C-alpha positions as CSV (number, residue, x, y, z in Angstrom):
1,M,-78.0,-24.7,1.2
2,F,-77.4,-22.2,4.0
3,R,-77.7,-23.3,7.6
4,K,-79.1,-22.4,10.7
5,L,-77.8,-18.9,11.3
6,I,-75.5,-19.0,14.6
7,I,-74.9,-15.0,16.5
8,I,-72.6,-15.2,18.8
9,P,-72.5,-12.0,21.4
10,L,-68.7,-12.0,22.4
11,A,-67.6,-9.2,25.6
12,L,-63.6,-8.9,25.5
13,A,-62.4,-7.7,28.7
14,L,-60.4,-5.0,27.1
15,S,-58.6,-4.0,31.1
16,A,-60.5,-3.8,34.4
17,G,-64.2,-2.5,34.4
18,A,-64.1,-2.2,30.7
19,A,-64.9,-4.7,27.8
20,F,-65.5,-4.7,24.2
21,A,-69.1,-5.9,23.0
22,A,-69.3,-7.9,19.4
23,V,-71.2,-10.0,17.4
24,D,-70.6,-13.3,15.3
25,V,-72.7,-14.4,12.5
26,H,-71.5,-17.1,10.8
27,A,-73.2,-18.7,7.5
28,G,-77.2,-19.2,7.1
29,D,-80.6,-18.1,7.5
30,I,-82.2,-15.8,9.7
31,V,-85.7,-17.0,9.7
32,T,-87.8,-14.5,12.8
33,D,-87.1,-10.8,13.3
34,T,-83.9,-10.1,14.6
35,T,-82.2,-7.0,15.6
36,W,-79.0,-5.7,15.5
37,K,-78.6,-3.2,18.0
38,R,-75.6,-0.6,18.6
39,S,-75.1,-1.4,22.1
40,G,-74.2,-5.0,20.9
41,G,-71.4,-3.6,19.6
42,P,-69.8,-4.3,15.6
43,V,-71.2,-7.3,13.8
44,Y,-68.8,-9.7,11.8
45,I,-69.7,-11.9,8.7
46,H,-68.0,-14.3,8.7
47,G,-70.3,-16.1,5.2
48,D,-73.2,-15.5,3.0
49,V,-76.1,-14.9,5.4
50,A,-80.1,-15.1,3.7
51,I,-83.1,-13.7,5.0
52,K,-85.5,-15.6,5.0
53,E,-89.3,-16.7,5.5
54,G,-90.8,-13.2,5.8
55,A,-88.5,-12.4,8.9
56,T,-86.6,-8.4,9.1
57,L,-83.6,-7.9,9.7
58,T,-83.0,-4.4,11.7
59,I,-80.2,-2.7,11.9
60,E,-80.1,0.2,14.5
61,A,-78.3,3.4,13.9
62,G,-74.4,3.7,14.5
63,V,-73.9,-0.3,13.7
64,E,-71.0,-1.1,12.0
65,V,-71.5,-4.3,10.1
66,R,-67.7,-5.9,9.1
67,F,-67.7,-8.5,6.6
68,Y,-64.6,-11.2,6.2
69,D,-62.7,-11.8,3.4
70,V,-63.8,-15.4,2.2
71,K,-63.5,-17.1,-0.7
72,G,-65.8,-19.9,-2.0
73,T,-68.8,-19.1,-0.8
74,G,-71.3,-19.5,-3.7
75,G,-72.9,-17.0,-3.7
76,Y,-73.2,-13.8,-6.0
77,E,-70.4,-12.2,-5.4
78,D,-66.6,-14.3,-4.3
79,G,-67.0,-13.2,-0.5
80,A,-69.3,-12.9,2.4
81,E,-72.7,-11.7,1.5
82,L,-76.2,-10.1,3.2
83,V,-79.1,-11.5,1.1
84,V,-82.6,-10.4,1.4
85,R,-84.3,-13.9,-0.2
86,S,-87.5,-13.7,1.1
87,G,-87.8,-11.2,4.0
88,A,-86.9,-7.1,4.8
89,L,-83.9,-5.4,5.6
90,V,-83.7,-2.1,7.9
91,A,-80.9,-0.3,8.1
92,E,-81.9,3.2,9.3
93,G,-79.0,5.1,10.6
94,S,-78.7,9.6,11.0
95,T,-76.1,11.9,9.3
96,G,-74.2,11.6,13.3
97,L,-75.2,7.4,13.4
98,P,-75.1,6.1,9.8
99,V,-74.9,2.0,9.3
100,K,-71.9,1.5,7.7
101,F,-71.1,-1.8,6.0
102,T,-67.8,-2.5,5.6
103,S,-64.5,-4.9,5.6
104,A,-63.7,-6.6,8.4
105,N,-59.7,-6.4,7.4
106,G,-57.1,-4.4,9.5
107,V,-56.4,-2.7,6.1
108,K,-59.3,-2.1,3.3
109,K,-59.5,-2.7,0.1
110,M,-61.9,-3.4,-2.3
111,G,-63.4,-6.6,-2.9
112,D,-62.9,-7.2,0.0
113,W,-66.5,-8.8,0.4
114,G,-69.1,-9.9,-1.9
115,A,-72.5,-7.4,-2.0
116,I,-75.6,-6.4,-0.1
117,V,-77.6,-8.5,-2.2
118,V,-82.0,-8.1,-2.4
119,E,-84.0,-10.4,-4.7
120,R,-87.3,-10.4,-6.1
121,S,-90.2,-8.2,-4.3
122,N,-88.2,-8.0,-0.8
123,Q,-88.1,-5.0,0.8
124,I,-84.7,-3.0,1.5
125,I,-84.3,0.1,3.2
126,L,-81.0,2.2,3.5
127,E,-81.4,5.3,4.8
128,N,-78.3,7.2,5.9
129,A,-76.1,4.2,4.9
130,I,-72.7,3.5,3.8
131,I,-72.0,0.7,2.3
132,E,-67.8,0.1,1.5
133,F,-64.8,-2.0,0.0
134,A,-67.9,-5.3,-1.6
135,T,-67.5,-6.4,-4.6
136,N,-70.5,-5.0,-5.9
137,G,-71.9,-2.7,-3.1
138,L,-76.1,-3.1,-3.9
139,R,-77.0,-6.0,-6.0
140,L,-80.5,-5.9,-7.3
141,Q,-81.1,-9.1,-8.4
142,N,-84.4,-9.5,-10.3
143,T,-86.6,-7.0,-8.2
144,T,-90.1,-6.1,-8.6
145,S,-91.9,-2.9,-9.0
146,M,-93.3,-4.3,-5.8
147,G,-90.1,-4.6,-4.4
148,S,-88.6,-1.0,-6.0
149,S,-92.0,0.8,-4.3
150,S,-91.1,0.0,-0.7
151,S,-87.7,0.2,-0.6
152,S,-85.7,3.9,0.3
153,F,-82.2,4.6,0.1
154,D,-82.4,8.0,0.7
155,G,-78.6,9.6,2.2
156,T,-76.9,6.2,1.6
157,I,-73.3,6.5,-0.1
158,I,-72.1,3.4,-1.7
159,R,-68.4,3.7,-2.4
160,Y,-64.7,1.9,-3.1
161,C,-66.2,-1.2,-4.5
162,L,-64.4,-3.4,-6.8
163,N,-66.8,-3.9,-10.1
164,N,-69.8,-1.5,-9.4
165,G,-71.0,0.9,-6.4
166,V,-75.0,-0.7,-7.8
167,L,-75.8,-3.8,-10.4
168,A,-79.1,-3.7,-11.2
169,S,-79.9,-7.3,-12.9
170,D,-82.9,-7.8,-14.5
171,S,-84.2,-5.2,-12.1
172,R,-86.6,-2.3,-12.0
173,A,-85.4,0.0,-8.9
174,K,-85.9,4.4,-8.4
175,F,-83.4,5.5,-6.0
176,Y,-82.9,8.9,-4.4
177,H,-80.7,11.0,-2.9
178,L,-78.2,8.1,-3.7
179,T,-74.2,8.9,-3.5
180,V,-72.2,6.7,-5.8
181,E,-68.2,7.7,-5.7
182,K,-65.0,6.2,-6.1
183,N,-66.1,2.5,-7.4
184,G,-63.6,0.2,-9.9
185,F,-65.8,0.1,-13.0
186,A,-69.3,1.8,-12.3
187,G,-71.6,3.8,-10.2
188,V,-74.5,2.4,-11.8
189,K,-74.3,-0.5,-13.9
190,A,-77.9,-1.6,-15.5
191,L,-78.0,-5.3,-17.4
192,G,-80.7,-7.6,-18.6
193,L,-84.2,-7.1,-20.7
194,R,-86.2,-6.5,-17.9
195,S,-83.6,-3.8,-16.1
196,Y,-85.7,-0.6,-15.7
197,V,-83.5,2.6,-13.5
198,N,-84.5,5.6,-12.3
199,M,-82.5,7.9,-10.1
200,N,-83.3,11.4,-9.3
201,Y,-81.4,14.3,-6.7
202,C,-78.8,11.5,-6.9
203,D,-75.1,12.3,-6.7
204,L,-73.1,9.8,-9.8
205,S,-69.9,11.7,-9.8
206,N,-67.6,8.1,-9.8
207,R,-64.5,9.8,-9.8
208,D,-61.8,7.0,-10.1
209,G,-64.1,4.3,-11.8
210,M,-64.6,4.1,-16.0
211,W,-68.1,5.0,-15.7
212,N,-70.7,6.8,-13.8
213,F,-73.9,5.1,-15.3
214,Y,-73.3,2.2,-17.7
215,N,-76.6,1.5,-19.5
216,G,-76.0,-2.8,-20.4
217,S,-79.8,-2.5,-20.9
218,S,-82.1,-2.3,-24.0
219,N,-84.9,0.1,-21.6
220,N,-84.3,4.2,-21.4
221,V,-83.1,5.5,-17.9
222,D,-84.8,8.8,-16.1
223,A,-81.1,9.8,-14.7
224,T,-82.4,13.1,-14.6
225,N,-81.4,16.0,-11.4
226,C,-78.4,14.1,-10.3
227,W,-75.0,15.6,-10.2
228,W,-72.2,13.5,-12.5
229,G,-69.4,15.7,-10.7
230,T,-69.4,18.1,-13.7
231,P,-71.4,21.0,-15.0
232,R,-70.5,20.4,-18.8
233,P,-72.8,18.2,-20.4
234,D,-70.2,17.0,-22.7
235,V,-68.0,15.6,-19.9
236,I,-70.8,14.0,-18.3
237,N,-71.5,12.5,-22.0
238,M,-68.2,10.9,-22.1
239,R,-69.0,9.2,-18.4
240,I,-72.4,7.5,-19.6
241,Y,-72.4,4.6,-21.7
242,D,-75.7,3.8,-23.1
243,Y,-77.3,4.3,-27.0
244,H,-74.9,6.3,-28.3
245,D,-71.9,4.2,-27.5
246,N,-74.0,1.2,-28.8
247,R,-77.3,1.1,-30.6
248,T,-79.0,-2.3,-29.0
249,K,-79.0,-0.5,-25.8
250,G,-81.3,1.8,-24.5
251,E,-80.4,5.7,-23.3
252,V,-79.3,7.3,-20.1
253,D,-81.3,10.7,-20.1
254,Y,-79.6,13.3,-17.8
255,T,-80.6,16.5,-18.3
256,P,-81.5,18.7,-17.0
257,F,-79.0,18.8,-13.8
258,L,-77.6,19.6,-10.9
259,T,-74.8,22.1,-10.1
260,G,-73.9,20.6,-7.9
261,P,-74.3,17.4,-5.2
262,W,-77.6,17.7,-3.3
263,R,-75.8,17.0,-0.5
264,E,-74.4,20.5,-0.7
265,G,-78.2,22.3,-2.4
266,G,-76.7,22.0,-5.8
267,K,-80.1,23.2,-8.4
268,V,-80.3,23.2,-12.0
269,P,-79.2,26.2,-14.1
270,N,-80.9,27.5,-16.7
271,Y,-79.1,27.0,-19.5
272,S,-79.0,22.6,-18.8
273,L,-83.0,23.1,-19.5
274,G,-84.1,22.0,-22.8
275,F,-80.4,20.8,-24.2
276,L,-79.9,17.5,-26.3
277,K,-78.0,14.3,-25.1
278,T,-77.6,13.6,-29.4
279,F,-76.0,17.2,-29.4
280,F,-73.4,16.7,-27.9
281,K,-72.3,13.0,-29.7
């Protein structure tokens, strides 16, 4: 059971007339509307923190949320987590001032912290945000169509995560303008009978990982109009796990696809229209 949340603002004097502000957040629940401001400095997370009882956590543009490398927290992942349990998370950055969720370690590595977790019908807005060095960057747990329709990930980048950039477990989700890259196993992984994942105009070039998209569910995936790190359909196929690798799984539909990252103005080439994935298997 989560304890009552303790938030401690700190001002550490660095020199005469100068100060460094920070906020320490220990394991517990956020049960009233809360805002983490850029003026408050970086936010340090020391354990699992849950947003509950209809509260909204708002994170201003330019805030850096740093998770400590803690073990045995009892959450979904072995490491500090931010869980939207019965409330909302709103983190709206800008291209110049993204909201960053990262490791608190001086030398950062994959898996330093757990995940940002969203459960059931709760809302999450991550716009122009960065998630990095987690175990699973974004974990969707039993999310519903209602939660998906009120959520947004426009302009967000998920990278350097130990397992997956996005893990959707028995979840419904729609992604637009999301970038996943350089994650250990898959850029996006879908699991469970109730997972329905759609991705459009996303960058799914998960270089250095095993898969761009791993469809472990039995449902088909709409991943059209995305960039896969290459304009070659045969190479795209090699980086997708779906029906053509395991007949019990759904198919990932990726055509038409973009000629480059959406951030760089990637378009749909004429020759990609009408390609069937089975042609390359």
